[in-house]
DSSP file (Angstrom, degrees, kcal/mol; ACC not computed):
  #  RESIDUE AA STRUCTURE BP1 BP2  ACC     N-H-->O    O-->H-N    N-H-->O    O-->H-N    TCO  KAPPA ALPHA  PHI   PSI    X-CA   Y-CA   Z-CA
    1    1 A M     >        0   0    0      0, 0.0     4,-2.1     0, 0.0     5,-0.1   0.000 360.0 360.0 360.0 -43.7   24.8  -10.1   -3.3
    2    2 A R  H  >  +     0   0    0      1,-0.2     4,-2.3     2,-0.2     5,-0.2   0.900 360.0  53.0 -65.5 -40.6   28.1   -8.5   -3.8
    3    3 A K  H  > S+     0   0    0      1,-0.2     4,-2.4     2,-0.2    -1,-0.2   0.909 109.0  50.1 -61.0 -42.2   27.5   -8.0   -7.5
    4    4 A R  H  > S+     0   0    0      1,-0.2     4,-2.5     2,-0.2    -1,-0.2   0.894 109.2  51.2 -65.1 -40.0   24.2   -6.2   -6.7
    5    5 A S  H  X S+     0   0    0     -4,-2.1     4,-2.5     2,-0.2    -2,-0.2   0.909 111.4  47.5 -65.4 -40.3   25.9   -3.9   -4.3
    6    6 A I  H  X S+     0   0    0     -4,-2.3     4,-2.6     2,-0.2    -2,-0.2   0.936 113.0  48.3 -62.6 -45.8   28.6   -2.9   -6.8
    7    7 A L  H  X S+     0   0    0     -4,-2.4     4,-2.4     1,-0.2    -2,-0.2   0.904 112.5  48.8 -63.8 -41.3   25.9   -2.3   -9.5
    8    8 A L  H  X S+     0   0    0     -4,-2.5     4,-2.8     2,-0.2     5,-0.2   0.916 110.7  51.4 -63.6 -44.0   23.8   -0.2   -7.0
    9    9 A F  H  X S+     0   0    0     -4,-2.5     4,-2.7     1,-0.2     5,-0.2   0.933 111.5  46.8 -57.6 -48.1   26.9    1.8   -6.1
   10   10 A V  H  X S+     0   0    0     -4,-2.6     4,-2.5     1,-0.2    -1,-0.2   0.911 113.0  49.5 -63.5 -42.2   27.8    2.5   -9.7
   11   11 A M  H  X S+     0   0    0     -4,-2.4     4,-2.2     2,-0.2    -1,-0.2   0.924 113.0  46.2 -62.4 -45.3   24.1    3.5  -10.5
   12   12 A L  H  X S+     0   0    0     -4,-2.8     4,-2.5     2,-0.2    -2,-0.2   0.916 113.1  49.2 -64.4 -41.7   24.0    5.8   -7.5
   13   13 A L  H  X S+     0   0    0     -4,-2.7     4,-2.6    -5,-0.2    -2,-0.2   0.916 111.3  49.8 -64.1 -41.9   27.3    7.4   -8.3
   14   14 A A  H  X S+     0   0    0     -4,-2.5     4,-2.1    -5,-0.2    -1,-0.2   0.888 111.6  48.7 -61.8 -39.6   26.2    7.9  -11.9
   15   15 A F  H  X S+     0   0    0     -4,-2.2     4,-2.0     2,-0.2    -2,-0.2   0.892 110.1  52.1 -67.2 -38.5   23.0    9.5  -10.8
   16   16 A W  H  X S+     0   0    0     -4,-2.5     4,-1.1     1,-0.2    -2,-0.2   0.937 111.1  46.2 -61.8 -47.1   24.9   11.8   -8.4
   17   17 A I  H  < S+     0   0    0     -4,-2.6     3,-0.3     1,-0.2    -1,-0.2   0.878 110.0  55.4 -63.4 -37.9   27.2   12.9  -11.2
   18   18 A F  H  < S+     0   0    0     -4,-2.1    -1,-0.2     1,-0.2    -2,-0.2   0.870 113.8  39.1 -63.3 -38.5   24.2   13.4  -13.5
   19   19 A I  H  < S+     0   0    0     -4,-2.0    -1,-0.2    -5,-0.1    -2,-0.2   0.555  96.5 101.1 -92.3  -6.4   22.5   15.8  -11.0
   20   20 A S  S  < S-     0   0    0     -4,-1.1     3,-0.1    -3,-0.3    -3,-0.0  -0.405  78.0-123.1 -76.8 156.3   25.6   17.6   -9.9
   21   21 A E  S    S-     0   0    0      1,-0.1     2,-0.3    -2,-0.1    -1,-0.1   0.882  86.5  -3.1 -64.2 -41.5   26.5   21.0  -11.2
   22   22 A G        -     0   0    0      2,-0.1     2,-0.8     0, 0.0    -1,-0.1  -0.932  68.4-109.9-148.3 170.3   29.9   19.9  -12.4
   23   23 A I        +     0   0    0     -2,-0.3     2,-0.3     4,-0.1    -6,-0.0  -0.853  58.8 131.2-107.5  98.6   32.3   17.1  -12.6
   24   24 A D  S  > S-     0   0    0     -2,-0.8     4,-2.2     1,-0.0     5,-0.2  -0.862  71.2 -92.2-137.2 176.1   35.3   17.7  -10.4
   25   25 A I  H  > S+     0   0    0     -2,-0.3     4,-2.4     1,-0.2     5,-0.2   0.854 121.5  53.6 -62.8 -35.5   37.1   15.8   -7.8
   26   26 A L  H  > S+     0   0    0      2,-0.2     4,-2.8     1,-0.2     5,-0.3   0.943 109.7  46.9 -64.3 -46.0   35.0   17.1   -4.9
   27   27 A H  H  > S+     0   0    0      1,-0.2     4,-2.3     2,-0.2    -2,-0.2   0.900 114.4  47.3 -62.5 -40.1   31.7   16.2   -6.5
   28   28 A I  H  X S+     0   0    0     -4,-2.2     4,-2.5     2,-0.2    -1,-0.2   0.897 113.2  49.3 -67.6 -39.0   33.0   12.7   -7.3
   29   29 A L  H  X S+     0   0    0     -4,-2.4     4,-2.3    -5,-0.2    -2,-0.2   0.942 114.6  42.7 -65.7 -47.8   34.4   12.2   -3.8
   30   30 A V  H  X S+     0   0    0     -4,-2.8     4,-2.6     2,-0.2    -2,-0.2   0.894 114.8  51.1 -65.6 -40.0   31.2   13.3   -2.1
   31   31 A G  H  X S+     0   0    0     -4,-2.3     4,-2.6    -5,-0.3    -2,-0.2   0.895 110.4  49.5 -63.8 -41.0   29.1   11.3   -4.5
   32   32 A S  H  X S+     0   0    0     -4,-2.5     4,-2.6     2,-0.2    -2,-0.2   0.906 111.5  48.9 -63.5 -41.5   31.2    8.2   -3.9
   33   33 A L  H  X S+     0   0    0     -4,-2.3     4,-2.7     2,-0.2    -2,-0.2   0.925 113.2  46.4 -62.9 -46.5   30.9    8.7   -0.2
   34   34 A A  H  X S+     0   0    0     -4,-2.6     4,-2.1     2,-0.2    -2,-0.2   0.897 114.3  47.6 -64.5 -41.6   27.1    9.1   -0.4
   35   35 A A  H  X S+     0   0    0     -4,-2.6     4,-2.5     2,-0.2     5,-0.2   0.922 112.7  48.7 -67.2 -42.2   26.7    6.1   -2.7
   36   36 A F  H  X S+     0   0    0     -4,-2.6     4,-2.7     1,-0.2    -2,-0.2   0.936 111.8  49.2 -64.2 -45.1   28.8    3.9   -0.5
   37   37 A A  H  X S+     0   0    0     -4,-2.7     4,-2.4     1,-0.2    -1,-0.2   0.884 111.9  49.2 -60.4 -39.1   26.9    5.0    2.6
   38   38 A T  H  X S+     0   0    0     -4,-2.1     4,-2.1     2,-0.2    -1,-0.2   0.926 113.2  45.0 -64.5 -45.9   23.6    4.2    1.0
   39   39 A V  H  X S+     0   0    0     -4,-2.5     4,-0.6     1,-0.2    -2,-0.2   0.907 115.0  49.2 -65.9 -39.8   24.7    0.8   -0.3
   40   40 A W  H >< S+     0   0    0     -4,-2.7     3,-0.5    -5,-0.2     4,-0.3   0.901 113.3  45.7 -67.6 -42.0   26.2    0.0    3.2
   41   41 A I  H 3< S+     0   0    0     -4,-2.4     3,-0.5     1,-0.2    -1,-0.2   0.881 118.5  42.1 -68.8 -38.6   23.1    1.1    5.1
   42   42 A W  H >< S+     0   0    0     -4,-2.1     3,-1.4     1,-0.2     4,-0.3   0.380  84.0  98.3 -92.3   4.5   20.7   -0.7    2.8
   43   43 A Q  G X< S+     0   0    0     -4,-0.6     3,-1.0    -3,-0.5    -1,-0.2   0.781  74.5  63.6 -65.5 -26.6   22.6   -4.0    2.4
   44   44 A D  G 3  S+     0   0    0     -3,-0.5     4,-0.3    -4,-0.3    -1,-0.3   0.699  93.0  64.4 -69.3 -17.8   20.6   -5.8    5.0
   45   45 A L  G X  S+     0   0    0     -3,-1.4     3,-0.6     1,-0.2     4,-0.3   0.663  80.5  84.2 -79.1 -15.4   17.4   -5.4    2.9
   46   46 A G  G X  S+     0   0    0     -3,-1.0     3,-1.5    -4,-0.3    -1,-0.2   0.928  89.5  45.0 -57.7 -53.0   18.8   -7.6    0.1
   47   47 A P  G 3  S+     0   0    0      0, 0.0    -1,-0.2     0, 0.0    -2,-0.1   0.739 109.5  58.4 -67.1 -18.4   17.8  -11.0    1.4
   48   48 A R  G <  S+     0   0    0     -3,-0.6    -2,-0.2    -4,-0.3    -3,-0.1   0.380  74.6 121.6 -92.2   6.1   14.4   -9.8    2.5
   49   49 A Q  S <  S-     0   0    0     -3,-1.5    -3,-0.0    -4,-0.3     2,-0.0  -0.430  71.8-105.5 -67.2 142.1   13.4   -8.8   -1.0
   50   50 A P        -     0   0    0      0, 0.0    -1,-0.1     0, 0.0     2,-0.1  -0.311  31.1-117.2 -71.3 152.5   10.2  -10.6   -2.1
   51   51 A S        -     0   0    0      1,-0.1    -3,-0.0    -3,-0.1     0, 0.0  -0.333  43.6 -80.9 -78.9 168.5   10.4  -13.4   -4.6
   52   52 A I        -     0   0    0     -2,-0.1    -1,-0.1     1,-0.1     0, 0.0  -0.571  55.3-119.7 -72.4 126.9    8.7  -13.2   -8.0
   53   53 A P        -     0   0    0      0, 0.0    -1,-0.1     0, 0.0   108,-0.0  -0.275  24.3-108.9 -69.4 155.7    5.0  -14.1   -7.5
   54   54 A S     >  -     0   0    0      1,-0.1     4,-2.6     4,-0.0     5,-0.2  -0.243  32.9-103.7 -73.5 170.7    3.4  -17.1   -9.2
   55   55 A A  H  > S+     0   0    0      1,-0.2     4,-2.8     2,-0.2     5,-0.2   0.873 122.3  54.7 -65.2 -35.8    0.9  -16.5  -12.0
   56   56 A K  H  > S+     0   0    0      2,-0.2     4,-2.1     1,-0.2    -1,-0.2   0.918 110.6  45.0 -66.4 -43.2   -2.0  -17.4   -9.6
   57   57 A I  H  > S+     0   0    0      2,-0.2     4,-2.4     1,-0.2    -2,-0.2   0.927 113.6  50.8 -63.4 -45.4   -0.8  -14.7   -7.0
   58   58 A F  H  X S+     0   0    0     -4,-2.6     4,-2.4     1,-0.2    -2,-0.2   0.922 111.3  47.2 -58.6 -47.1   -0.3  -12.2   -9.8
   59   59 A L  H  X S+     0   0    0     -4,-2.8     4,-2.2     1,-0.2    -1,-0.2   0.875 111.5  51.1 -62.9 -38.6   -3.8  -12.8  -11.2
   60   60 A N  H  X S+     0   0    0     -4,-2.1     4,-2.2     2,-0.2    -1,-0.2   0.899 110.1  49.5 -63.9 -41.6   -5.4  -12.6   -7.8
   61   61 A L  H  X S+     0   0    0     -4,-2.4     4,-2.3     2,-0.2    -2,-0.2   0.912 110.1  50.4 -65.1 -41.8   -3.6   -9.3   -7.2
   62   62 A I  H  X S+     0   0    0     -4,-2.4     4,-2.6     1,-0.2     5,-0.2   0.906 109.5  52.3 -61.3 -40.5   -4.8   -8.0  -10.6
   63   63 A R  H  X S+     0   0    0     -4,-2.2     4,-2.4     1,-0.2    -2,-0.2   0.906 108.9  49.9 -63.4 -39.6   -8.4   -9.1   -9.6
   64   64 A C  H  X S+     0   0    0     -4,-2.2     4,-2.4     2,-0.2    -1,-0.2   0.908 110.9  49.4 -64.0 -41.4   -8.0   -7.1   -6.3
   65   65 A L  H  X S+     0   0    0     -4,-2.3     4,-2.5     2,-0.2    -2,-0.2   0.891 111.2  48.5 -66.9 -40.1   -6.9   -4.0   -8.2
   66   66 A I  H  X S+     0   0    0     -4,-2.6     4,-2.1     2,-0.2    -1,-0.2   0.918 112.2  49.1 -64.4 -42.4   -9.8   -4.2  -10.6
   67   67 A L  H  X S+     0   0    0     -4,-2.4     4,-2.2    -5,-0.2    -2,-0.2   0.901 111.0  50.3 -63.2 -40.0  -12.2   -4.7   -7.8
   68   68 A L  H  X S+     0   0    0     -4,-2.4     4,-2.5     2,-0.2    -2,-0.2   0.919 108.2  52.5 -64.7 -42.0  -10.7   -1.7   -6.0
   69   69 A A  H  X S+     0   0    0     -4,-2.5     4,-2.2     1,-0.2    -1,-0.2   0.909 109.7  49.7 -59.1 -40.3  -11.0    0.4   -9.2
   70   70 A W  H  X S+     0   0    0     -4,-2.1     4,-2.4     1,-0.2     5,-0.2   0.902 110.9  48.8 -63.9 -41.5  -14.6   -0.5   -9.3
   71   71 A Y  H  X S+     0   0    0     -4,-2.2     4,-2.2     2,-0.2    -2,-0.2   0.854 109.0  53.5 -67.5 -33.5  -15.1    0.4   -5.6
   72   72 A I  H  X S+     0   0    0     -4,-2.5     4,-2.4     2,-0.2    -2,-0.2   0.946 111.4  45.6 -65.2 -47.4  -13.4    3.8   -6.2
   73   73 A V  H  X S+     0   0    0     -4,-2.2     4,-2.0     1,-0.2    -2,-0.2   0.943 116.1  44.2 -61.2 -49.5  -15.7    4.6   -9.1
   74   74 A T  H  X S+     0   0    0     -4,-2.4     4,-2.3     1,-0.2    -1,-0.2   0.870 113.8  51.8 -66.7 -35.1  -18.9    3.6   -7.3
   75   75 A S  H  X S+     0   0    0     -4,-2.2     4,-3.0    -5,-0.2     5,-0.2   0.896 106.8  53.2 -66.3 -39.8  -17.7    5.4   -4.1
   76   76 A C  H  X S+     0   0    0     -4,-2.4     4,-2.5     2,-0.2    -2,-0.2   0.936 111.9  45.1 -60.7 -46.6  -17.1    8.6   -6.1
   77   77 A I  H  X S+     0   0    0     -4,-2.0     4,-2.4     1,-0.2    -2,-0.2   0.910 114.6  49.0 -62.7 -42.9  -20.7    8.5   -7.4
   78   78 A S  H  X S+     0   0    0     -4,-2.3     4,-2.3     2,-0.2    -2,-0.2   0.897 111.8  47.4 -65.8 -42.4  -22.1    7.6   -4.0
   79   79 A V  H  X S+     0   0    0     -4,-3.0     4,-2.8     2,-0.2     5,-0.3   0.930 113.2  49.3 -67.4 -44.5  -20.2   10.5   -2.2
   80   80 A A  H  X S+     0   0    0     -4,-2.5     4,-2.4    -5,-0.2     5,-0.3   0.917 112.3  47.6 -59.3 -44.0  -21.2   13.0   -4.9
   81   81 A R  H  X S+     0   0    0     -4,-2.4     4,-2.4     2,-0.2     5,-0.2   0.900 113.6  48.5 -63.0 -42.5  -24.8   11.9   -4.7
   82   82 A T  H  X S+     0   0    0     -4,-2.3     4,-1.1     1,-0.2    -2,-0.2   0.918 115.5  42.3 -63.3 -46.1  -24.7   12.1   -0.9
   83   83 A L  H  < S+     0   0    0     -4,-2.8    -2,-0.2     1,-0.2    -1,-0.2   0.851 122.4  37.5 -72.0 -35.8  -23.1   15.5   -0.8
   84   84 A L  H  < S+     0   0    0     -4,-2.4    -2,-0.2    -5,-0.3    -3,-0.2   0.862 130.8  20.9 -86.8 -35.1  -25.2   17.1   -3.6
   85   85 A F  H  < S+     0   0    0     -4,-2.4     2,-0.4    -5,-0.3    -3,-0.2   0.350  88.4 116.4-121.0   8.2  -28.7   15.6   -3.0
   86   86 A S     <  -     0   0    0     -4,-1.1    -4,-0.0    -5,-0.2     0, 0.0  -0.648  47.8-150.2 -85.7 129.1  -28.8   14.4    0.6
   87   87 A S  S    S+     0   0    0     -2,-0.4    -3,-0.0     2,-0.1    -2,-0.0  -0.955  84.3  33.3-137.2 125.3  -31.3   15.9    3.0
   88   88 A P  S    S-     0   0    0      0, 0.0     3,-0.1     0, 0.0    -1,-0.0   0.577 113.2-100.9 -67.5 170.2  -30.6   16.0    5.9
   89   89 A P        -     0   0    0      0, 0.0    -2,-0.1     0, 0.0    -6,-0.1  -0.155  49.8 -82.6 -59.7 157.4  -26.9   16.4    5.4
   90   90 A P        -     0   0    0      0, 0.0    48,-0.1     0, 0.0    47,-0.0  -0.273  35.9-143.8 -64.9 148.5  -24.7   13.3    5.9
   91   91 A S        -     0   0    0     -3,-0.1    48,-0.2     2,-0.0    45,-0.1  -0.912  17.5-139.8-115.9 103.3  -23.8   12.3    9.4
   92   92 A P        -     0   0    0      0, 0.0     2,-0.3     0, 0.0    45,-0.2  -0.240  23.3-170.2 -60.8 145.6  -20.2   10.9    9.5
   93   93 A V  E     -A  136   0A   0     43,-2.3    43,-3.2    45,-0.2     2,-0.4  -0.939  21.3-129.7-136.1 159.1  -19.7    7.9   11.8
   94   94 A F  E     -A  135   0A   0     -2,-0.3     2,-0.4    41,-0.2    41,-0.2  -0.893  25.0-170.5-103.5 139.8  -16.8    5.8   13.1
   95   95 A V  E     -A  134   0A   0     39,-2.8    39,-3.0    -2,-0.4     2,-0.6  -0.998  14.3-149.1-132.2 137.6  -17.0    2.1   12.8
   96   96 A E  E     -A  133   0A   0     -2,-0.4     2,-0.4    37,-0.2    37,-0.2  -0.916  24.1-175.1-103.2 123.4  -14.7   -0.5   14.3
   97   97 A M  E     -A  132   0A   0     35,-2.7    35,-3.0    -2,-0.6     2,-0.4  -0.946  17.8-152.0-126.5 143.3  -14.4   -3.6   12.2
   98   98 A E  E     -A  131   0A   0     -2,-0.4    33,-0.1    33,-0.2    32,-0.1  -0.912  18.9-171.3-111.6 137.0  -12.6   -6.9   12.7
   99   99 A T        -     0   0    0     31,-0.6     8,-0.0    -2,-0.4    47,-0.0  -0.810  35.0-120.8-123.7 163.5  -11.4   -8.8    9.7
  100  100 A P  S    S+     0   0    0      0, 0.0     2,-0.3     0, 0.0    -1,-0.0   0.408  75.8 117.9 -83.3   4.7   -9.9  -12.2    9.1
  101  101 A I        +     0   0    0     29,-0.1    -2,-0.2     1,-0.1    54,-0.1  -0.572  35.1 172.7 -75.1 129.1   -6.7  -10.7    7.7
  102  102 A R        +     0   0    0     -2,-0.3     2,-0.2    53,-0.1    -1,-0.1   0.659  44.4  84.2-114.9 -20.9   -3.7  -11.6    9.8
  103  103 A T  S  > S-     0   0    0      1,-0.1     4,-2.1    27,-0.0     5,-0.2  -0.536  74.1-127.2 -89.2 155.7   -0.5  -10.4    8.1
  104  104 A N  H  > S+     0   0    0      1,-0.2     4,-2.5     2,-0.2     5,-0.2   0.900 111.2  49.9 -65.3 -40.3    0.8   -6.9    8.5
  105  105 A W  H  > S+     0   0    0      1,-0.2     4,-2.8     2,-0.2    -1,-0.2   0.880 110.3  51.4 -69.2 -34.2    1.0   -6.4    4.7
  106  106 A G  H  > S+     0   0    0      2,-0.2     4,-2.4     1,-0.2    -1,-0.2   0.905 111.7  46.1 -65.9 -40.2   -2.6   -7.6    4.3
  107  107 A R  H  X S+     0   0    0     -4,-2.1     4,-2.6     2,-0.2    -2,-0.2   0.886 113.1  49.8 -69.6 -37.4   -3.8   -5.2    6.9
  108  108 A T  H  X S+     0   0    0     -4,-2.5     4,-2.4     2,-0.2    -2,-0.2   0.929 110.5  50.2 -65.8 -41.8   -1.8   -2.4    5.3
  109  109 A L  H  X S+     0   0    0     -4,-2.8     4,-2.5     2,-0.2    -2,-0.2   0.931 113.3  45.5 -60.1 -46.1   -3.2   -3.2    1.9
  110  110 A L  H  X S+     0   0    0     -4,-2.4     4,-2.6     2,-0.2    -2,-0.2   0.930 111.7  52.0 -64.4 -44.0   -6.8   -3.2    3.3
  111  111 A G  H  X S+     0   0    0     -4,-2.6     4,-2.0     1,-0.2    11,-0.4   0.891 112.0  47.0 -57.1 -41.4   -6.2    0.1    5.2
  112  112 A T  H  X S+     0   0    0     -4,-2.4     4,-2.6     2,-0.2    -1,-0.2   0.916 110.8  51.3 -67.9 -42.3   -4.9    1.7    2.0
  113  113 A C  H  X S+     0   0    0     -4,-2.5     4,-1.8     1,-0.2    -2,-0.2   0.896 110.5  49.3 -62.6 -39.3   -7.9    0.4    0.0
  114  114 A I  H  < S+     0   0    0     -4,-2.6     6,-0.3     1,-0.2    -1,-0.2   0.925 113.8  45.7 -64.8 -43.2  -10.3    1.8    2.5
  115  115 A T  H  < S+     0   0    0     -4,-2.0    -2,-0.2     1,-0.2    -1,-0.2   0.855 110.1  53.5 -69.7 -35.8   -8.6    5.2    2.5
  116  116 A I  H  < S+     0   0    0     -4,-2.6    -1,-0.2    -5,-0.1    -2,-0.2   0.871  91.1  84.6 -67.7 -36.2   -8.3    5.3   -1.3
  117  117 A A  S >< S-     0   0    0     -4,-1.8     3,-1.5    -5,-0.2   -45,-0.1  -0.531  93.4-111.9 -70.4 124.4  -12.1    4.7   -1.7
  118  118 A P  T 3  S+     0   0    0      0, 0.0    -1,-0.1     0, 0.0   -39,-0.1  -0.227  98.2  32.3 -57.9 141.3  -13.9    8.1   -1.4
  119  119 A G  T 3  S+     0   0    0      1,-0.2    18,-2.2    -4,-0.1     2,-0.3   0.309 107.4  76.7  95.7  -7.6  -16.0    8.5    1.7
  120  120 A T  E <   -B  136   0A   0     -3,-1.5     2,-0.4    -6,-0.3    16,-0.2  -0.982  50.8-174.9-136.5 148.7  -13.9    6.4    4.0
  121  121 A V  E     -B  135   0A   0     14,-2.1    14,-2.8    -2,-0.3     2,-0.7  -0.991  26.3-130.0-141.5 131.0  -10.6    6.8    5.9
  122  122 A T  E     +B  134   0A   0    -11,-0.4    12,-0.2    -2,-0.4     3,-0.1  -0.740  27.4 177.7 -78.4 116.7   -8.7    4.3    7.9
  123  123 A V  E     -     0   0A   0     10,-2.9     2,-0.3    -2,-0.7    11,-0.2   0.848  61.8  -4.9 -88.9 -41.9   -8.0    6.1   11.2
  124  124 A D  E     -B  133   0A   0      9,-1.6     9,-3.0     2,-0.0     2,-0.4  -0.995  47.9-156.7-156.3 148.1   -6.2    3.2   13.1
  125  125 A I  E     -B  132   0A   0     -2,-0.3     7,-0.2     7,-0.2     3,-0.0  -0.978  23.3-138.4-126.3 117.0   -5.2   -0.4   12.8
  126  126 A N     >  -     0   0    0      5,-2.8     4,-2.4    -2,-0.4     5,-0.2  -0.630   9.3-156.4 -75.4 117.2   -4.6   -2.2   16.1
  127  127 A P  T  4 S+     0   0    0      0, 0.0    -1,-0.2     0, 0.0   -20,-0.0   0.756  88.6  49.5 -70.0 -20.3   -1.5   -4.3   15.5
  128  128 A D  T  4 S+     0   0    0      1,-0.1    -2,-0.0     3,-0.1     0, 0.0   0.925 126.9  19.6 -81.4 -47.8   -2.5   -6.8   18.3
  129  129 A T  T  4 S-     0   0    0      2,-0.1     3,-0.1   -31,-0.0    -1,-0.1   0.676  93.2-128.9 -98.5 -19.9   -6.1   -7.5   17.4
  130  130 A G     <  +     0   0    0     -4,-2.4   -31,-0.6     1,-0.3     2,-0.2   0.638  53.2 153.6  77.5  15.6   -6.2   -6.4   13.8
  131  131 A R  E     -A   98   0A   0     -5,-0.2    -5,-2.8   -33,-0.1     2,-0.4  -0.572  34.3-143.7 -79.4 142.1   -9.2   -4.3   14.4
  132  132 A F  E     -AB  97 125A   0    -35,-3.0   -35,-2.7    -2,-0.2     2,-0.6  -0.872   4.8-154.3-105.2 133.8   -9.7   -1.3   12.0
  133  133 A L  E     -AB  96 124A   0     -9,-3.0   -10,-2.9    -2,-0.4    -9,-1.6  -0.953  25.5-177.1-106.6 116.9  -11.1    2.0   13.1
  134  134 A V  E     -AB  95 122A   0    -39,-3.0   -39,-2.8    -2,-0.6     2,-0.5  -0.933  23.3-145.7-122.4 136.2  -12.7    3.6   10.0
  135  135 A H  E     -AB  94 121A   0    -14,-2.8   -14,-2.1    -2,-0.4     2,-0.3  -0.891  24.2-171.9 -96.4 126.3  -14.3    7.0    9.5
  136  136 A A  E     -AB  93 120A   0    -43,-3.2   -43,-2.3    -2,-0.5   -16,-0.2  -0.903  29.8-131.7-121.7 149.3  -17.2    6.8    7.1
  137  137 A L  S    S+     0   0    0    -18,-2.2     2,-0.3    -2,-0.3    -1,-0.1   0.863  91.1  12.3 -66.0 -38.4  -19.2    9.7    5.5
  138  138 A T  S  > S-     0   0    0    -19,-0.2     4,-1.7   -46,-0.1   -45,-0.2  -0.902  75.0-114.6-135.6 165.4  -22.5    8.0    6.2
  139  139 A E  H  > S+     0   0    0     -2,-0.3     4,-2.6   -48,-0.2     5,-0.2   0.870 116.3  58.0 -68.3 -36.3  -23.8    5.1    8.3
  140  140 A E  H  > S+     0   0    0      1,-0.2     4,-2.1     2,-0.2    -1,-0.2   0.900 105.6  49.0 -58.6 -40.7  -24.8    3.3    5.1
  141  141 A T  H  > S+     0   0    0      2,-0.2     4,-1.7     1,-0.2    -1,-0.2   0.899 110.5  51.2 -65.0 -40.7  -21.2    3.5    3.9
  142  142 A A  H  X S+     0   0    0     -4,-1.7     4,-1.1     1,-0.2    -2,-0.2   0.922 110.7  47.4 -63.1 -44.2  -19.9    2.1    7.2
  143  143 A V  H  X S+     0   0    0     -4,-2.6     4,-0.6     1,-0.2     3,-0.5   0.893 111.2  50.5 -66.4 -38.9  -22.3   -0.8    7.1
  144  144 A S  H >< S+     0   0    0     -4,-2.1     3,-0.9     1,-0.2    -1,-0.2   0.829 104.0  61.1 -69.0 -29.2  -21.5   -1.7    3.5
  145  145 A L  H >< S+     0   0    0     -4,-1.7     3,-1.5     1,-0.2    -1,-0.2   0.831  93.9  62.7 -65.3 -30.9  -17.8   -1.6    4.4
  146  146 A L  H 3< S+     0   0    0     -4,-1.1    -1,-0.2    -3,-0.5    -2,-0.2   0.779 110.4  39.2 -63.7 -25.9  -18.3   -4.4    6.9
  147  147 A H  T << S+     0   0    0     -3,-0.9    -1,-0.3    -4,-0.6     2,-0.2  -0.071  83.5 152.0-113.6  31.4  -19.3   -6.7    4.0
  148  148 A W    X>  -     0   0    0     -3,-1.5     3,-1.1     1,-0.1     4,-0.6  -0.447  42.1-145.0 -67.5 128.8  -16.7   -5.4    1.5
  149  149 A R  H >> S+     0   0    0      1,-0.2     4,-1.6    -2,-0.2     3,-0.5   0.785  93.7  69.7 -64.2 -28.1  -15.8   -8.1   -1.0
  150  150 A I  H 3> S+     0   0    0      1,-0.2     4,-2.5     2,-0.2    -1,-0.2   0.779  88.5  65.3 -64.7 -24.6  -12.2   -6.9   -1.2
  151  151 A I  H <> S+     0   0    0     -3,-1.1     4,-2.1     1,-0.2    -1,-0.2   0.933 103.9  45.0 -61.9 -45.3  -11.6   -8.1    2.3
  152  152 A R  H <X S+     0   0    0     -4,-0.6     4,-2.5    -3,-0.5    -2,-0.2   0.867 111.5  53.8 -64.4 -37.3  -12.2  -11.7    1.1
  153  153 A E  H  X S+     0   0    0     -4,-1.6     4,-2.2     2,-0.2    -2,-0.2   0.907 109.9  46.0 -64.3 -42.2   -9.9  -11.1   -1.9
  154  154 A I  H  X S+     0   0    0     -4,-2.5     4,-2.5     2,-0.2    -1,-0.2   0.884 110.8  53.8 -71.3 -36.6   -7.1   -9.8    0.3
  155  155 A E  H  X S+     0   0    0     -4,-2.1     4,-2.1    -5,-0.2    -2,-0.2   0.927 109.7  48.0 -60.9 -43.6   -7.6  -12.8    2.6
  156  156 A N  H  X S+     0   0    0     -4,-2.5     4,-2.1     1,-0.2    -2,-0.2   0.893 110.4  51.8 -64.4 -39.4   -7.3  -15.2   -0.4
  157  157 A L  H  X S+     0   0    0     -4,-2.2     4,-2.4     1,-0.2    -1,-0.2   0.892 107.5  53.1 -64.0 -39.2   -4.2  -13.4   -1.5
  158  158 A E  H  X S+     0   0    0     -4,-2.5     4,-1.5     2,-0.2    -2,-0.2   0.914 108.5  49.1 -61.3 -43.2   -2.8  -13.8    1.9
  159  159 A K  H  <>S+     0   0    0     -4,-2.1     5,-2.7     1,-0.2     4,-0.2   0.886 111.8  49.2 -62.0 -39.1   -3.4  -17.6    1.8
  160  160 A L  H ><5S+     0   0    0     -4,-2.1     3,-1.2     1,-0.2    -2,-0.2   0.901 109.7  51.2 -67.3 -40.7   -1.7  -17.8   -1.6
  161  161 A M  H 3<5S+     0   0    0     -4,-2.4    -1,-0.2     1,-0.3    -2,-0.2   0.797 108.0  53.2 -70.0 -25.9    1.3  -15.8   -0.4
  162  162 A Q  T 3<5S-     0   0    0     -4,-1.5    -1,-0.3    -5,-0.2    -2,-0.2   0.452 124.2-103.2 -86.7  -1.6    1.7  -18.2    2.6
  163  163 A G  T < 5S+     0   0    0     -3,-1.2    -3,-0.2     1,-0.3    -2,-0.1   0.509  79.7 129.4  94.0   4.1    1.7  -21.2    0.3
  164  164 A G      <       0   0    0     -5,-2.7    -1,-0.3    -6,-0.2    -2,-0.0  -0.284 360.0 360.0 -82.5 177.6   -1.9  -22.3    1.0
  165  165 A S              0   0    0     -3,-0.1    -5,-0.1    -2,-0.1    -1,-0.1   0.404 360.0 360.0-115.4 360.0   -4.4  -23.1   -1.7
């Protein structure tokens, strides 16, 4: 831990000197103070850094990302079709959905996936119940979101991260 702090201090100080206008005693002193303060404030985060994931977790995460990319492409096409060729115009809806995802990082990942996909925005995630409030461009989009495959993928990723099989 101490070696990491010293290395971080040296890297921050080197970056400070690199972006400074000149190299004089004042710049080095202020840079040293800023680097020391940064290392000191952030030292508690060291033990909480995640471990290197196993190959199974890594492959599952890659599968989630590929699935998300597919949803983004299909959502872009769906939104363009809805906005250009829909009559009557789309009627946006709010949908409240409950998922089997229990961890904060899993809920954050799902909320981000929902927001990244065109036509949907995560408005709120209730931390107590895990319910998502989502704004969708159409009712059809909202209904399809309730059966989104990526929810199961994130749930599987959660189980793997917790040591389950």
